[in-house]
C-alpha positions, 0 to 999 in steps of 0.5 A: 625396543630393547637392544642387545648390549652391542646393538647388534641383533641377528637378522630377522629378529626383533625384541619386542619388550623393554630391557629389563635385567639380565637381559645384557647376559642372556639375550646375546647376539649368538644367543638369540642366532641360536634360537632364531635357527631353531625357530625357523627350522622347527617353527612350522614342523610345531604348527603342524603338529599343533593343527593336529591337535585341533583335529584330534579334538575334533575326533574327539567331539565326534565320539571317537575314542582313543586306543592304544595305536595299531600302527605302533604295535610292534614299538610296544611288543619289541624288546628295547630300552633307554639310554641308562642314567647319568650318575648325577641323575640316577637317585631322584628319590625327592625332587623339590619344583618351584619357579626358576627365580633366584630365592626359590633356586638357592632355597631347592637347590639347598633343600636335601632333594636330590633333584631340583625342577627350575620351572620356566612354566605352569609356575612362573608368570611369564612376565618379560622380566620373570623369563630372562630373569630365570635364565640369568639366574639359571647360568648363575646356578650352573656356575654356583655364582647365585646369590639373593638379597631379601628386603630385609636384608636377609642373605642367600648362597648355594651350599658346596652340596645341592640337588642336581638341576633340571629345567622345564620349558614352556610347552608346544603351545605356548608362543614368546610374544617378546621375541619375533623371528621374521615377523612371527612370535617365536615358539615358547618351547624353542626359546626356552629350551634354546637360551639355556642350551646356549648358555649352560649345556657345555658348563653343565657337562664341565661341571659331571652333569647335563642338560637335562629337561622337563618336558611339558604338555607332549599329547603325542610321539610324533610330538616327541620326536619333534623335541628328539630332532631339537635335541640332535640339532642343538647338540650338534651347532654347539659341539655338544655330544650326542646324548648329553640331554636328558629329558623326563616327560610329564604324562599329563594329558590323557591322549599321551598316556596312550603313547607312553611307550612311543615317546619313552621309544622317539626319545630314548638316546634322550630319555630320562623317564617319565612323570605322572603330572597328575594336576594337568592330568586330570584337567586333559581328561576334561577338556578333552573328553568335554562333549562326552555324555557319560562325562561327569565330574566331581568336586576336585577334592574328589578327584584323588590318586586312588579313583579308578582311573588315576590307579589305571593311569599311574600303575601303567605309567610305572609298568612302561618306564621300568620295562623300558629301564626308565625312571618313573617320577610320582607327582605332586601333593598339593598340600604344603606346611604352615609354619605360623599353623601347627595344625595345618602342618599337621595336615599337610605332612599326613597328606603327603606322606600318605601320597608317597607312601602310595607312590613309593609302594606302586613302584615309583622311583622318586616323587615330587615335593613344591616345599623344602619343608616337605622335602625330609618327610617324602625323603623319609618314605622313599628311603625306608623303601629304597634303602642304598639303591638309587631306584627300584626299575627291577620292579616290573609291575607284570601284574598290571594290565590296563586297557583304553576303558580303564584309562577312559572312564573317569567315572568317580564313585559317590561323586558329588558337586557341591557349593563348597566345591564350587566355591573353592574353585572360584576362589581359587581361579579368581585368587590365582589369576591375580597373582599370575597378572602381577608376576608370581605363578606359584601361590600358596591358596587354602593352604595348597600350593596352586600353579597354573594347571591347578587353576585350568581344572578349577575353571574346566570344572566350572565351564563344564558344570555350567554347560551341562547344567549339572545339579548340586548335592542340594538339588540346585542347578548350576547356571550362569546366575548361580555361577556370578553370585558366588564369583561376586561373594568370592571376590569380596572375600577376596578384597574386591575388585579394586584390589590387585589384579582382580578386576581383571582376573574376574573378567577373564575368569567369566569368559572361561566360564560362561563363552559357549567355546571351551578355551584350549588353555587359560594361559593363551587367553591372558597373555595379552593380558601381561604385555 
C-alpha cells in the first residue's frame, strides 16, 4: 500500500498501489479528500447513467432507432449561445494531442500549435505510474518548470511561448482501481479531473488561462449535465470563479450525435465547443448498431471522412456549434511522418493536407494533429482560410439539413472486406495491445498513430465480421478458423508470442473477437492485466 508523505490518508480512502514518482506531490491529504468528496457526491449518479447506457443498448438491440429527442425540442428551437471563449482559448486553429508524459508535453507545448490536449485517456496507458506521473507533469507544465532529459542525455525545456494547455480525463465508464473510496474504486473521470483541478485550477487562472478540459465518450446530455454539476461544485469548493472551467466535448458516440444542442446547453456556461472524434465515432457506430441486420462494415481503410454518414455527422456538428457561438474542432488524421523515410512523409503530409482542407472548407474552426511535424501543414491550411480571424463561427452552415436516417445509414457504397483489411486489423490490435500493456498508450504502427480508439475499431470489425460470417471480396467466409490462421501469421510477423507482452495481447484479442458477447470497451477487459 502507498502512503502519502505525512502518512495521513483521509477517512474512507485507501490507496492500493505502491509509491511511484510524483506521488508525494500529487496524492496529498487534501487532494485525496477533494477527489473522495467528488466520488461520494457524484459517484451514485454516474452509476445510474451507466445503467441507462445498458438500457439504451437493449433498446437498440430490439430494433429501436435513435432519433432527435422530442422532450428537448424547445432547446433545439430556442435562440441561445454558450459563454464567450476566454482570450487564450479563442484561436484554436491547430491543436496537437498526445499522452500526458513529460517529453510529449514539452514537445507539444513548444510545437507552434495553438492548443495542446494532454491526454489521460485513450493515448495514455493507465498504469499507476503513468496516471500519477501524468498529473505531476501537468503541475510542472502549468508552472513552466517542466524539464526532461532523455536516456541519451538530450535536455528538453519549455519555450517562452507555448500552446494553451487542455486536459482530457478518462471517460465515465472507467474506474481507477488504485484508489478506493469507502471500499469502492473511484471513478477515473473524477480522479483525473479532481487532481488536475485541485492542483492547477487556481494556478492556471493566476497565469491568465484557466482549467480547460476535453470530455470523452459522452453518450447523452444527461452525462454532460453531470459534468456540469461536478464543475460547479469543484469551483465552489476550491474558491474558483464559476464559469472558469471550459470543456470541449468530443462527439465520438453515435448517440451523442443526436444530442449536440442539448450537450452544449447543459454545459453552456462551461462549454468550449464540440470536437469530431472520428475514430471512436466509427467504433461507436459498430458497437451500438451491431445487431442490426442491415449493418455492413467494410475495411477500415474505406471508412473515410467522405463517406455519407461521416459527412452528415461532421456537417451537423459545425452547424450546431456555430449556431450556438461555439467552436467546432475537427478530428485526427492518423497519418504520421517518418523522418527516416521521405516517401512515407510525403504521403502523410499530402493526406493530412487533404483532410485539413476539407475540414477548413466545411467551416471547422480548428483541427487535431498527432505529431509536431504536422503542425506546419495544418497551420498553413487554416491560416489560408482564417487569416487574422481567430475562428470562422460566422459560417452558420444554414444549408445543412441532417435527419436521423442520414446519421444511422452506415452503408459505404462499394465497401468490401478483404484479407488485407483483416490482416491490418489483427496486426494493429496485437501491436497496440502489446504496447498498451507495456505502458505505452500511443503507438506508431504501419505509419499511422494508433491509440485505444483505433484499436477499438479493429477489434470491433473483426468481431462483427466473424459473428456475421461475412464474405470476403475473394469469396471466402471470415470465421474462427480463418481468424486464428491469420492471427498466428501476424503474431509471428511481430516477433512471436515470446516477444514483449504479445502472448497476453493475443489472448485478449482472441477473447474480444471470439466471444459471443461484445465487450463494451477493450480497456475494461485489459485493465486487470496492468495490475
